[in-house]
C-alpha positions as a LaTeX table, in Angstrom:
\begin{tabular}{lrrr}
\hline
Residue & $x$ (\AA) & $y$ (\AA) & $z$ (\AA) \\
\hline
Met1 & $-16.60$ & 1.47 & 14.24 \\
Lys2 & $-15.32$ & $-2.06$ & 14.44 \\
Tyr3 & $-14.87$ & $-2.91$ & 10.77 \\
Arg4 & $-15.05$ & $-6.50$ & 9.59 \\
Cys5 & $-15.36$ & $-5.94$ & 5.83 \\
Ile6 & $-14.78$ & $-2.82$ & 3.71 \\
Ser7 & $-15.16$ & $-2.45$ & $-0.03$ \\
Ala8 & $-12.15$ & $-0.31$ & $-0.94$ \\
Asp9 & $-13.64$ & 0.61 & $-4.32$ \\
Ser10 & $-17.34$ & 1.21 & $-4.89$ \\
His11 & $-19.14$ & 3.88 & $-6.89$ \\
Leu12 & $-21.85$ & 6.50 & $-6.61$ \\
Glu13 & $-24.00$ & 6.26 & $-9.73$ \\
Val14 & $-26.23$ & 9.20 & $-8.88$ \\
Arg15 & $-28.15$ & 11.72 & $-10.93$ \\
Pro16 & $-25.93$ & 14.77 & $-11.44$ \\
Asp17 & $-28.73$ & 17.11 & $-10.43$ \\
Asn18 & $-28.10$ & 15.90 & $-6.87$ \\
Tyr19 & $-24.97$ & 18.06 & $-6.81$ \\
Thr20 & $-25.30$ & 20.48 & $-9.73$ \\
Lys21 & $-27.92$ & 22.39 & $-7.75$ \\
Arg22 & $-24.90$ & 23.70 & $-5.84$ \\
Val23 & $-23.22$ & 25.10 & $-8.97$ \\
Pro24 & $-23.35$ & 28.95 & $-9.00$ \\
Ser25 & $-26.04$ & 30.38 & $-11.25$ \\
Lys26 & $-23.54$ & 31.91 & $-13.68$ \\
Tyr27 & $-22.30$ & 28.40 & $-14.56$ \\
Gln28 & $-25.60$ & 26.53 & $-14.47$ \\
Asp29 & $-25.98$ & 26.55 & $-18.25$ \\
Arg30 & $-22.69$ & 24.65 & $-18.57$ \\
Ala31 & $-23.33$ & 22.09 & $-15.82$ \\
Pro32 & $-24.67$ & 18.57 & $-16.54$ \\
Lys33 & $-28.47$ & 18.39 & $-16.88$ \\
Val34 & $-30.78$ & 15.41 & $-16.58$ \\
Ile35 & $-33.36$ & 15.13 & $-19.35$ \\
Val36 & $-36.12$ & 12.63 & $-20.13$ \\
Leu37 & $-35.91$ & 10.99 & $-23.56$ \\
Glu38 & $-38.82$ & 9.97 & $-25.75$ \\
Asp39 & $-38.61$ & 6.37 & $-24.51$ \\
Glu40 & $-38.96$ & 7.70 & $-20.93$ \\
Thr41 & $-35.37$ & 6.87 & $-19.99$ \\
Leu42 & $-33.06$ & 9.46 & $-18.45$ \\
Ala43 & $-29.96$ & 10.96 & $-19.99$ \\
Val44 & $-27.35$ & 13.58 & $-19.12$ \\
Leu45 & $-26.87$ & 16.56 & $-21.40$ \\
Gln46 & $-23.65$ & 18.52 & $-21.09$ \\
Glu47 & $-21.55$ & 20.68 & $-23.36$ \\
Gly48 & $-18.60$ & 18.99 & $-24.99$ \\
Gln49 & $-20.03$ & 15.49 & $-24.59$ \\
Pro50 & $-22.38$ & 13.16 & $-26.45$ \\
Leu51 & $-25.66$ & 12.37 & $-24.75$ \\
Glu52 & $-25.07$ & 9.96 & $-21.85$ \\
Arg53 & $-27.92$ & 7.65 & $-20.87$ \\
Leu54 & $-28.47$ & 6.96 & $-17.19$ \\
Ile55 & $-28.89$ & 3.20 & $-17.24$ \\
Ser56 & $-30.37$ & 1.76 & $-14.07$ \\
Asn57 & $-28.55$ & $-1.05$ & $-12.32$ \\
Ile58 & $-31.69$ & $-3.13$ & $-12.04$ \\
Ser59 & $-29.81$ & $-6.25$ & $-13.19$ \\
Cys60 & $-27.22$ & $-5.90$ & $-10.43$ \\
Gly61 & $-27.68$ & $-8.93$ & $-8.19$ \\
Leu62 & $-29.29$ & $-11.11$ & $-10.85$ \\
Pro63 & $-27.64$ & $-14.32$ & $-12.11$ \\
Tyr64 & $-25.08$ & $-13.59$ & $-14.82$ \\
Glu65 & $-27.23$ & $-15.05$ & $-17.58$ \\
Glu66 & $-30.11$ & $-12.68$ & $-16.73$ \\
Arg67 & $-28.17$ & $-9.42$ & $-16.59$ \\
Arg68 & $-28.80$ & $-6.66$ & $-19.14$ \\
Pro69 & $-26.64$ & $-3.78$ & $-17.90$ \\
Phe70 & $-26.64$ & $-1.73$ & $-21.11$ \\
Asp71 & $-30.27$ & $-2.28$ & $-22.05$ \\
Pro72 & $-32.39$ & 0.71 & $-20.98$ \\
Asn73 & $-35.86$ & $-0.27$ & $-19.93$ \\
Pro74 & $-38.49$ & 2.49 & $-20.08$ \\
Gly75 & $-40.29$ & 3.02 & $-16.83$ \\
Glu76 & $-37.55$ & 1.68 & $-14.58$ \\
Asn77 & $-36.96$ & 3.83 & $-11.54$ \\
Tyr78 & $-33.33$ & 4.86 & $-11.84$ \\
Glu79 & $-33.02$ & 6.23 & $-8.30$ \\
Asn80 & $-34.28$ & 3.03 & $-6.68$ \\
Ser81 & $-32.06$ & 0.65 & $-8.64$ \\
Pro82 & $-28.97$ & $-0.64$ & $-6.78$ \\
Gly83 & $-26.28$ & 1.91 & $-6.06$ \\
Thr84 & $-28.12$ & 5.00 & $-7.31$ \\
Gly85 & $-30.31$ & 6.13 & $-4.46$ \\
Ser86 & $-30.19$ & 7.87 & $-1.11$ \\
Pro87 & $-27.59$ & 7.25 & 1.61 \\
Glu88 & $-30.25$ & 5.39 & 3.56 \\
Gln89 & $-30.72$ & 3.07 & 0.59 \\
Arg90 & $-26.96$ & 2.61 & 0.34 \\
Leu91 & $-26.67$ & 1.50 & 3.96 \\
Arg92 & $-29.40$ & $-1.08$ & 3.38 \\
Glu93 & $-27.47$ & $-2.31$ & 0.32 \\
Gln94 & $-24.29$ & $-2.61$ & 2.40 \\
Asp95 & $-26.17$ & $-4.60$ & 5.03 \\
Ala96 & $-27.57$ & $-6.94$ & 2.38 \\
Asp97 & $-24.04$ & $-7.52$ & 1.07 \\
Gly98 & $-22.37$ & $-8.05$ & 4.45 \\
Val99 & $-20.20$ & $-4.95$ & 3.98 \\
Asp100 & $-19.60$ & $-2.53$ & 6.84 \\
Ala101 & $-18.39$ & 0.39 & 4.72 \\
Glu102 & $-17.49$ & 1.41 & 1.17 \\
Val103 & $-14.89$ & 3.73 & $-0.27$ \\
Leu104 & $-17.01$ & 5.71 & $-2.72$ \\
Phe105 & $-15.50$ & 6.85 & $-6.00$ \\
Pro106 & $-17.54$ & 8.89 & $-8.50$ \\
Gly107 & $-19.66$ & 7.11 & $-11.10$ \\
Asn108 & $-19.51$ & 7.10 & $-14.89$ \\
Val109 & $-20.92$ & 10.62 & $-15.12$ \\
Gly110 & $-17.97$ & 11.97 & $-13.22$ \\
Pro111 & $-14.56$ & 13.65 & $-13.63$ \\
Gly112 & $-13.82$ & 12.53 & $-17.20$ \\
Phe113 & $-17.32$ & 13.49 & $-18.32$ \\
Trp114 & $-17.23$ & 16.88 & $-16.60$ \\
Arg115 & $-13.97$ & 17.78 & $-18.34$ \\
Gly116 & $-15.98$ & 18.18 & $-21.53$ \\
Ile117 & $-16.71$ & 21.63 & $-20.09$ \\
Arg118 & $-13.99$ & 23.74 & $-21.68$ \\
Asn119 & $-14.39$ & 26.76 & $-19.43$ \\
Asp120 & $-12.10$ & 25.99 & $-16.49$ \\
Asp121 & $-14.06$ & 28.03 & $-13.95$ \\
Ala122 & $-17.33$ & 26.30 & $-14.87$ \\
Tyr123 & $-15.64$ & 22.90 & $-14.78$ \\
Lys124 & $-14.10$ & 23.60 & $-11.36$ \\
Ala125 & $-17.51$ & 24.76 & $-10.11$ \\
Val126 & $-18.95$ & 21.32 & $-10.95$ \\
Val127 & $-16.05$ & 19.60 & $-9.19$ \\
Arg128 & $-16.57$ & 21.77 & $-6.11$ \\
Ala129 & $-20.32$ & 21.16 & $-6.15$ \\
Tyr130 & $-19.77$ & 17.40 & $-6.24$ \\
Asn131 & $-17.28$ & 17.43 & $-3.37$ \\
Asp132 & $-19.52$ & 19.64 & $-1.23$ \\
Trp133 & $-22.57$ & 17.48 & $-1.90$ \\
Leu134 & $-20.60$ & 14.29 & $-1.26$ \\
Ala135 & $-19.35$ & 15.43 & 2.14 \\
Glu136 & $-22.22$ & 17.55 & 3.42 \\
Glu137 & $-25.27$ & 15.69 & 2.13 \\
Tyr138 & $-24.32$ & 12.12 & 1.33 \\
Cys139 & $-21.46$ & 10.89 & 3.52 \\
Ala140 & $-22.57$ & 13.01 & 6.47 \\
His141 & $-25.46$ & 10.59 & 6.92 \\
Ala142 & $-23.06$ & 7.85 & 8.11 \\
Pro143 & $-19.42$ & 9.01 & 7.80 \\
Gly144 & $-18.03$ & 5.78 & 9.25 \\
Arg145 & $-19.69$ & 3.73 & 6.51 \\
Leu146 & $-19.93$ & 6.10 & 3.55 \\
Ile147 & $-16.29$ & 6.96 & 2.86 \\
Gly148 & $-16.25$ & 9.60 & 0.18 \\
Val149 & $-13.39$ & 10.16 & $-2.27$ \\
Gly150 & $-13.08$ & 13.79 & $-3.32$ \\
Val151 & $-12.32$ & 14.84 & $-6.89$ \\
Ile152 & $-9.30$ & 16.96 & $-7.86$ \\
Pro153 & $-9.70$ & 19.14 & $-10.98$ \\
Val154 & $-7.47$ & 18.62 & $-14.00$ \\
Thr155 & $-6.28$ & 22.18 & $-14.63$ \\
Asn156 & $-3.11$ & 23.25 & $-12.80$ \\
Val157 & $-1.32$ & 22.58 & $-9.54$ \\
Asn158 & $-2.68$ & 25.65 & $-7.75$ \\
Asp159 & $-6.26$ & 24.59 & $-8.45$ \\
Ala160 & $-5.38$ & 21.04 & $-7.41$ \\
Val161 & $-3.94$ & 22.16 & $-4.07$ \\
Glu162 & $-6.89$ & 24.46 & $-3.42$ \\
Glu163 & $-9.39$ & 21.62 & $-3.94$ \\
Leu164 & $-7.23$ & 19.23 & $-1.92$ \\
Glu165 & $-7.34$ & 21.65 & 1.01 \\
His166 & $-11.08$ & 22.07 & 0.56 \\
Cys167 & $-11.59$ & 18.30 & 0.63 \\
Ala168 & $-9.60$ & 18.17 & 3.86 \\
Asp169 & $-11.78$ & 20.92 & 5.33 \\
Leu170 & $-14.83$ & 18.87 & 4.34 \\
Arg171 & $-13.30$ & 15.90 & 6.22 \\
Leu172 & $-13.40$ & 13.66 & 3.17 \\
Lys173 & $-11.25$ & 10.57 & 3.72 \\
Ala174 & $-9.34$ & 10.59 & 0.40 \\
Ile175 & $-8.98$ & 12.27 & $-2.96$ \\
Ala176 & $-8.65$ & 10.87 & $-6.48$ \\
Ile177 & $-6.39$ & 12.35 & $-9.14$ \\
Asp178 & $-7.10$ & 11.93 & $-12.85$ \\
Ala179 & $-3.85$ & 13.48 & $-14.07$ \\
Phe180 & $-0.64$ & 14.63 & $-12.45$ \\
Pro181 & $-1.42$ & 17.59 & $-10.19$ \\
Asp182 & $-0.29$ & 20.27 & $-12.65$ \\
Gly183 & $-2.79$ & 18.90 & $-15.16$ \\
Gln184 & $-0.30$ & 16.95 & $-17.28$ \\
Arg185 & $-0.07$ & 13.27 & $-18.26$ \\
Phe186 & 3.58 & 13.27 & $-17.22$ \\
Pro187 & 5.08 & 14.40 & $-13.90$ \\
Thr188 & 6.58 & 17.86 & $-13.54$ \\
Ala189 & 8.41 & 19.72 & $-10.78$ \\
Asn190 & 5.27 & 21.81 & $-10.21$ \\
Asp191 & 3.51 & 18.70 & $-8.88$ \\
Asp192 & 5.67 & 18.75 & $-5.75$ \\
Lys193 & 3.51 & 21.48 & $-4.23$ \\
Phe194 & 0.57 & 19.06 & $-4.30$ \\
Trp195 & 2.46 & 16.04 & $-2.94$ \\
Ala196 & 3.77 & 18.15 & $-0.06$ \\
Ala197 & 0.29 & 19.41 & 0.74 \\
Ala198 & $-1.22$ & 15.92 & 0.66 \\
Ile199 & 1.36 & 14.70 & 3.16 \\
Asp200 & 0.96 & 17.74 & 5.41 \\
Leu201 & $-2.82$ & 17.28 & 5.44 \\
Gly202 & $-2.61$ & 13.50 & 5.92 \\
Met203 & $-4.86$ & 13.08 & 2.87 \\
Pro204 & $-4.70$ & 9.66 & 1.15 \\
Val205 & $-4.14$ & 9.90 & $-2.62$ \\
Thr206 & $-5.83$ & 7.46 & $-5.00$ \\
Ile207 & $-5.96$ & 6.69 & $-8.71$ \\
His208 & $-9.01$ & 4.86 & $-9.97$ \\
Val209 & $-7.65$ & 2.33 & $-12.49$ \\
Gln210 & $-5.65$ & 4.90 & $-14.49$ \\
Phe211 & $-5.83$ & 8.50 & $-15.62$ \\
Gly212 & $-8.76$ & 9.13 & $-17.93$ \\
Phe213 & $-10.59$ & 5.89 & $-17.08$ \\
Pro214 & $-13.27$ & 5.34 & $-18.13$ \\
Arg215 & $-13.02$ & 7.48 & $-21.24$ \\
Arg216 & $-16.25$ & 9.44 & $-21.41$ \\
Gly217 & $-16.92$ & 10.91 & $-24.84$ \\
Arg218 & $-14.71$ & 13.94 & $-25.39$ \\
Gly219 & $-13.48$ & 14.16 & $-21.82$ \\
Ile220 & $-9.93$ & 13.55 & $-20.64$ \\
Pro221 & $-8.02$ & 11.53 & $-23.25$ \\
Ala222 & $-6.43$ & 8.30 & $-22.10$ \\
Ser223 & $-2.86$ & 8.93 & $-23.27$ \\
Pro224 & $-2.25$ & 12.15 & $-25.18$ \\
Gly225 & 1.46 & 12.32 & $-25.83$ \\
Pro226 & 4.68 & 11.44 & $-24.02$ \\
Ser227 & 4.77 & 9.71 & $-20.65$ \\
Phe228 & 7.89 & 11.54 & $-19.54$ \\
Lys229 & 9.90 & 14.70 & $-20.16$ \\
Tyr230 & 13.53 & 13.64 & $-20.38$ \\
Pro231 & 16.46 & 15.95 & $-19.63$ \\
Arg232 & 17.69 & 15.34 & $-23.18$ \\
Gln233 & 15.27 & 14.80 & $-26.02$ \\
Pro234 & 16.65 & 12.41 & $-28.64$ \\
Asn235 & 16.66 & 13.04 & $-32.35$ \\
Pro236 & 13.30 & 11.70 & $-33.66$ \\
Glu237 & 15.11 & 10.15 & $-36.60$ \\
His238 & 16.97 & 7.85 & $-34.20$ \\
His239 & 13.72 & 6.19 & $-33.02$ \\
Val240 & 14.81 & 6.05 & $-29.38$ \\
Pro241 & 12.06 & 4.31 & $-27.39$ \\
Asp242 & 10.19 & 6.01 & $-24.55$ \\
Ile243 & 12.17 & 4.25 & $-21.84$ \\
Val244 & 9.65 & 4.87 & $-19.03$ \\
Glu245 & 7.00 & 3.16 & $-21.16$ \\
Arg246 & 9.48 & 0.36 & $-21.83$ \\
Phe247 & 10.24 & $-0.07$ & $-18.12$ \\
Asn248 & 6.50 & $-0.51$ & $-17.57$ \\
Lys249 & 5.82 & $-2.85$ & $-20.50$ \\
Tyr250 & 4.74 & $-5.74$ & $-18.26$ \\
Gly251 & 2.51 & $-3.53$ & $-16.13$ \\
Phe252 & $-1.24$ & $-3.02$ & $-16.27$ \\
Arg253 & $-3.31$ & 0.15 & $-16.37$ \\
Gly254 & $-2.34$ & 2.39 & $-13.43$ \\
Ser255 & 1.14 & 0.92 & $-13.07$ \\
Ile256 & 2.35 & 3.39 & $-15.70$ \\
His257 & 1.69 & 6.26 & $-13.30$ \\
Ile258 & 3.65 & 4.54 & $-10.54$ \\
Thr259 & 6.49 & 3.99 & $-13.00$ \\
Gln260 & 6.38 & 7.68 & $-13.92$ \\
Leu261 & 6.47 & 8.70 & $-10.25$ \\
Ile262 & 9.43 & 6.42 & $-9.54$ \\
Trp263 & 11.58 & 7.89 & $-12.33$ \\
Ala264 & 10.49 & 11.42 & $-11.52$ \\
Gly265 & 12.05 & 10.94 & $-8.06$ \\
Val266 & 8.77 & 11.71 & $-6.29$ \\
Phe267 & 9.13 & 8.93 & $-3.73$ \\
Asp268 & 12.70 & 10.00 & $-2.97$ \\
Arg269 & 11.59 & 13.57 & $-2.30$ \\
Phe270 & 8.42 & 12.52 & $-0.47$ \\
Pro271 & 9.16 & 9.27 & 1.39 \\
Lys272 & 5.83 & 9.46 & 3.26 \\
Leu273 & 3.75 & 9.51 & 0.07 \\
Asn274 & 1.61 & 6.45 & $-0.64$ \\
Ile275 & $-0.69$ & 5.91 & $-3.63$ \\
Tyr276 & $-3.66$ & 3.53 & $-3.90$ \\
Val277 & $-4.41$ & 2.28 & $-7.42$ \\
Ala278 & $-7.95$ & 0.88 & $-7.38$ \\
Glu279 & $-9.50$ & $-1.89$ & $-9.48$ \\
Val280 & $-6.53$ & $-3.44$ & $-11.24$ \\
Gln281 & $-6.45$ & $-7.02$ & $-9.83$ \\
Ile282 & $-3.18$ & $-8.19$ & $-8.31$ \\
Gly283 & $-1.83$ & $-11.39$ & $-9.87$ \\
Trp284 & 0.34 & $-9.44$ & $-12.34$ \\
Ile285 & 2.00 & $-7.15$ & $-9.79$ \\
Pro286 & 4.88 & $-9.37$ & $-8.61$ \\
Asn287 & 5.86 & $-10.11$ & $-12.21$ \\
Trp288 & 5.64 & $-6.41$ & $-13.07$ \\
Met289 & 7.95 & $-5.51$ & $-10.20$ \\
Asp290 & 10.37 & $-8.26$ & $-11.21$ \\
Gln291 & 10.42 & $-7.01$ & $-14.78$ \\
Leu292 & 10.76 & $-3.38$ & $-13.70$ \\
Asp293 & 14.04 & $-4.39$ & $-12.08$ \\
Asn294 & 15.03 & $-6.54$ & $-15.04$ \\
Glu295 & 14.44 & $-3.78$ & $-17.60$ \\
Tyr296 & 16.05 & $-1.16$ & $-15.40$ \\
Gly297 & 19.14 & $-3.31$ & $-14.88$ \\
Arg298 & 19.56 & $-3.73$ & $-18.63$ \\
Gln299 & 18.53 & $-0.28$ & $-19.88$ \\
Arg300 & 19.63 & 2.24 & $-17.25$ \\
Phe301 & 23.09 & 2.96 & $-18.66$ \\
Trp302 & 22.09 & 3.99 & $-22.17$ \\
Ala303 & 19.02 & 5.79 & $-20.78$ \\
Glu304 & 21.33 & 7.93 & $-18.67$ \\
Arg305 & 23.76 & 8.48 & $-21.50$ \\
Val306 & 21.25 & 9.19 & $-24.28$ \\
Leu307 & 18.25 & 10.68 & $-22.44$ \\
Gly308 & 19.96 & 12.13 & $-19.39$ \\
Leu309 & 17.68 & 10.03 & $-17.16$ \\
Pro310 & 19.46 & 9.73 & $-13.79$ \\
Gln311 & 19.86 & 6.30 & $-12.28$ \\
Leu312 & 17.73 & 5.52 & $-9.24$ \\
Ser313 & 19.05 & 5.29 & $-5.71$ \\
Arg314 & 17.22 & 1.97 & $-5.29$ \\
Phe315 & 15.76 & $-0.64$ & $-7.59$ \\
Pro316 & 12.29 & 0.31 & $-8.83$ \\
Ser317 & 10.55 & $-2.63$ & $-7.17$ \\
Glu318 & 11.61 & $-1.29$ & $-3.78$ \\
Tyr319 & 9.71 & 1.95 & $-4.40$ \\
Ala320 & 6.67 & 0.05 & $-5.62$ \\
Arg321 & 6.63 & $-2.23$ & $-2.59$ \\
Glu322 & 7.02 & 0.62 & $-0.13$ \\
His323 & 4.70 & 3.27 & $-1.59$ \\
Cys324 & 1.85 & 1.51 & $-3.43$ \\
Tyr325 & $-1.48$ & $-0.07$ & $-2.55$ \\
Trp326 & $-3.53$ & $-2.01$ & $-5.08$ \\
Gly327 & $-7.24$ & $-2.82$ & $-5.37$ \\
Phe328 & $-8.81$ & $-6.06$ & $-6.57$ \\
Asn329 & $-12.22$ & $-7.73$ & $-6.86$ \\
Arg330 & $-12.73$ & $-11.47$ & $-7.38$ \\
Asn331 & $-9.15$ & $-12.66$ & $-8.00$ \\
Pro332 & $-8.36$ & $-15.96$ & $-6.20$ \\
Val333 & $-5.26$ & $-16.61$ & $-8.30$ \\
Gly334 & $-4.05$ & $-13.08$ & $-7.60$ \\
Val335 & $-4.50$ & $-13.62$ & $-3.86$ \\
Arg336 & $-2.43$ & $-16.81$ & $-3.98$ \\
Ile337 & 0.33 & $-15.13$ & $-5.98$ \\
Ala338 & 0.36 & $-12.02$ & $-3.79$ \\
Arg339 & 0.62 & $-14.04$ & $-0.58$ \\
His340 & 3.75 & $-15.81$ & $-1.74$ \\
Glu341 & 5.43 & $-13.12$ & $-3.82$ \\
Met342 & 4.67 & $-9.72$ & $-2.29$ \\
Gly343 & 2.73 & $-10.16$ & 0.95 \\
Val344 & $-0.79$ & $-8.99$ & 1.76 \\
Asp345 & $-0.21$ & $-5.67$ & 3.53 \\
Arg346 & $-0.66$ & $-3.52$ & 0.41 \\
Val347 & $-3.71$ & $-5.00$ & $-1.30$ \\
Met348 & $-7.39$ & $-4.21$ & $-0.71$ \\
Trp349 & $-10.48$ & $-6.13$ & $-1.72$ \\
Ala350 & $-13.43$ & $-4.27$ & $-3.24$ \\
Ser351 & $-16.89$ & $-5.12$ & $-4.52$ \\
Asp352 & $-16.99$ & $-2.45$ & $-7.27$ \\
Phe353 & $-20.70$ & $-2.11$ & $-6.47$ \\
Pro354 & $-22.84$ & $-1.35$ & $-8.47$ \\
His355 & $-20.75$ & $-1.92$ & $-11.63$ \\
Leu356 & $-20.53$ & $-4.98$ & $-13.86$ \\
Glu357 & $-17.76$ & $-6.60$ & $-11.82$ \\
Ser358 & $-19.87$ & $-6.50$ & $-8.68$ \\
Asp359 & $-21.49$ & $-9.63$ & $-7.27$ \\
Trp360 & $-23.76$ & $-7.70$ & $-4.91$ \\
Pro361 & $-25.48$ & $-8.89$ & $-2.76$ \\
Asn362 & $-23.27$ & $-11.97$ & $-2.72$ \\
Ser363 & $-19.91$ & $-10.52$ & $-1.68$ \\
Arg364 & $-19.70$ & $-12.89$ & 1.28 \\
Arg365 & $-19.66$ & $-15.81$ & $-1.14$ \\
Val366 & $-17.05$ & $-14.11$ & $-3.33$ \\
Ile367 & $-14.88$ & $-13.42$ & $-0.29$ \\
Glu368 & $-14.96$ & $-17.09$ & 0.66 \\
Glu369 & $-13.90$ & $-18.02$ & $-2.88$ \\
Asn370 & $-11.20$ & $-15.35$ & $-2.96$ \\
Phe371 & $-9.63$ & $-16.29$ & 0.36 \\
Ala372 & $-10.10$ & $-20.04$ & 0.56 \\
Gly373 & $-7.34$ & $-21.45$ & 2.74 \\
Val374 & $-5.99$ & $-18.01$ & 3.68 \\
Pro375 & $-5.29$ & $-17.51$ & 7.42 \\
Glu376 & $-7.83$ & $-15.25$ & 9.10 \\
Gly377 & $-5.27$ & $-12.54$ & 9.92 \\
Glu378 & $-4.18$ & $-12.22$ & 6.30 \\
Lys379 & $-7.77$ & $-12.29$ & 5.08 \\
Tyr380 & $-8.71$ & $-9.55$ & 7.54 \\
Asn381 & $-5.90$ & $-7.33$ & 6.27 \\
Met382 & $-7.14$ & $-7.65$ & 2.69 \\
Ile383 & $-10.84$ & $-7.09$ & 3.42 \\
Ala384 & $-10.53$ & $-4.45$ & 6.16 \\
Gly385 & $-7.22$ & $-3.85$ & 7.92 \\
Asn386 & $-5.27$ & $-2.35$ & 5.02 \\
Ala387 & $-8.15$ & $-0.02$ & 4.15 \\
Ile388 & $-8.43$ & 1.08 & 7.78 \\
Arg389 & $-4.76$ & 2.01 & 7.82 \\
Phe390 & $-4.57$ & 3.64 & 4.40 \\
Phe391 & $-7.72$ & 5.73 & 4.78 \\
His392 & $-7.10$ & 6.48 & 8.50 \\
Leu393 & $-10.55$ & 5.16 & 9.36 \\
Asn394 & $-9.87$ & 4.88 & 13.08 \\
Asp395 & $-8.60$ & 8.45 & 13.35 \\
Ala396 & $-10.76$ & 10.85 & 15.32 \\
\hline
\end{tabular}
């Protein structure tokens, strides 16, 4: 395809029974189920989670003052509301919005919700069912326009690598991680098996906002415990700060995971690894990188002496500039800051359709507001070119 505009972060808000029909019979009782409530609205019932209503996106596209995104309306047709229907419907919605393709992350009833299933085999069966359905039924309808992001289970590194390889066999264009590959909230040496496999397979790695976002009931917790395992653990009575958290204190959402990767030496061991952090806006990033260097310059000596944290071979901002991509929606100030402080080769515009941040079907207007006064070449990179390169969209 000749792409002119790509949303690098959209979502599939679909009924789970689209894909749970693929779950083996022995796990069907633990898979998400769609039920009809007394007020005729739909909800998802799953072990380990509170009841989750399926709220139609009928207000998507209305003026802001008329939207009612969390107000279920009995009798509304969930499947025909924006962003919830068939692939044919989705292509019509792209056409209405002036978008050639979308990178499709899971919806709210997705990885964090599924992790309420405490039996790992049943949980992995739901993940596999989703990935198979995504590739074989949904994206197969128009693979150049429906760019599916596969899900990696949060269990252990062997399961993560197995599903990564399966996603590659399915020809999905990217995968999303919701924890470090060995299932932890901090990096470990075991993760290296996954990073190596992702590079060998040429599979782009993404993080949607941050690990555990959005928090769905009793799914994956947002931040359960330390952000780093240091070579030397300090005496708790000394109240030594978590220095990786301190390095990141001017960051936002997913930047903590990039900070963790930097100090774990992942980018030194895997110089070809790139990570896309979706839906975080971009105006804060140059200041974050500046303050990463500032904090590191001031704190590195005692961190090495007290925690045994080795000093880096380069300043942290250099790793961030070289290995990270960032996603944004309507963010004109962020665009202006990025152009002058970090360049435009590592940022990707997205509509976030059909979520609250979306302005569907008016993305063309938002793009004009976002990129007013920006040269066409730079604008093209941010709305298409960077996504084409990161997701290998022109590869055979």
